C-alpha positions as CSV (number, residue, x, y, z in Angstrom):
1,M,-22.5,33.9,7.3
2,T,-19.1,35.5,7.0
3,P,-16.3,34.4,4.6
4,F,-14.2,33.4,7.6
5,Y,-17.0,31.2,8.9
6,T,-17.5,29.6,5.5
7,F,-13.7,28.9,5.3
8,E,-13.7,27.4,8.7
9,N,-16.5,25.0,7.8
10,I,-14.8,23.9,4.6
11,V,-11.5,23.3,6.4
12,S,-13.3,21.2,9.0
13,G,-15.2,19.3,6.3
14,Q,-18.6,20.7,7.5
15,Y,-20.4,22.1,4.6
16,E,-23.7,21.6,2.7
17,I,-24.0,21.7,-1.0
18,P,-27.5,22.9,-2.0
19,S,-29.7,20.4,-3.7
20,S,-30.0,22.8,-6.7
21,V,-26.3,22.0,-7.6
22,P,-26.1,19.5,-10.4
23,S,-24.8,16.1,-9.4
24,R,-21.6,16.3,-11.5
25,A,-20.7,19.6,-9.9
26,K,-21.6,18.3,-6.4
27,D,-19.4,15.2,-6.9
28,L,-16.5,17.4,-8.1
29,I,-16.9,19.9,-5.2
30,E,-16.9,17.0,-2.7
31,K,-13.8,15.5,-4.2
32,L,-12.0,18.9,-4.1
33,L,-12.9,19.7,-0.5
34,V,-11.7,16.5,1.0
35,V,-10.0,17.4,4.3
36,E,-6.9,15.2,3.8
37,P,-4.8,17.0,1.1
38,S,-3.4,13.7,-0.4
39,D,-6.9,12.4,-0.9
40,R,-8.2,15.3,-2.9
41,L,-8.9,14.9,-6.6
42,G,-6.0,16.3,-8.5
43,A,-3.5,16.1,-5.6
44,G,-2.4,12.6,-6.3
45,S,0.2,13.4,-8.8
46,F,1.9,15.6,-6.2
47,F,1.7,12.8,-3.6
48,G,2.4,10.0,-6.0
49,D,-1.1,8.6,-6.3
50,K,-2.4,8.1,-9.8
51,E,-6.0,7.6,-8.6
52,N,-6.2,11.2,-7.6
53,S,-3.9,12.6,-10.3
54,M,-4.4,15.7,-12.4
55,D,-5.5,13.5,-15.2
56,A,-8.2,12.0,-13.0
57,L,-9.3,15.6,-12.2
58,M,-9.4,16.6,-15.8
59,N,-11.3,13.4,-16.7
60,H,-14.0,14.1,-14.1
61,P,-17.5,14.1,-15.7
62,F,-17.9,17.7,-14.8
63,F,-15.3,18.6,-17.4
64,E,-16.8,16.4,-20.2
65,G,-16.3,18.0,-23.5
66,I,-13.4,20.3,-22.4
67,H,-10.1,19.6,-24.3
68,F,-7.5,20.9,-21.9
69,P,-4.5,21.0,-24.2
70,T,-6.3,23.6,-26.4
71,L,-8.1,25.4,-23.6
72,A,-5.8,28.5,-23.7
73,K,-6.6,29.0,-27.3
């Protein structure tokens, strides 16, 4: 599989996440690869939707335990 083919599958929403991927990571990946940009997790603040805001992205269970304000330190 070439990188271009992989990209085309993602853009069209046709991809498979291996069963070995932890459920929290799988859920995050699925929410980030939504075909409609305004429905993607983290894009809502740009499109005016609080349900998919950056806060919602940072509060996803995958990032549990990460304190974003001090991440750069």
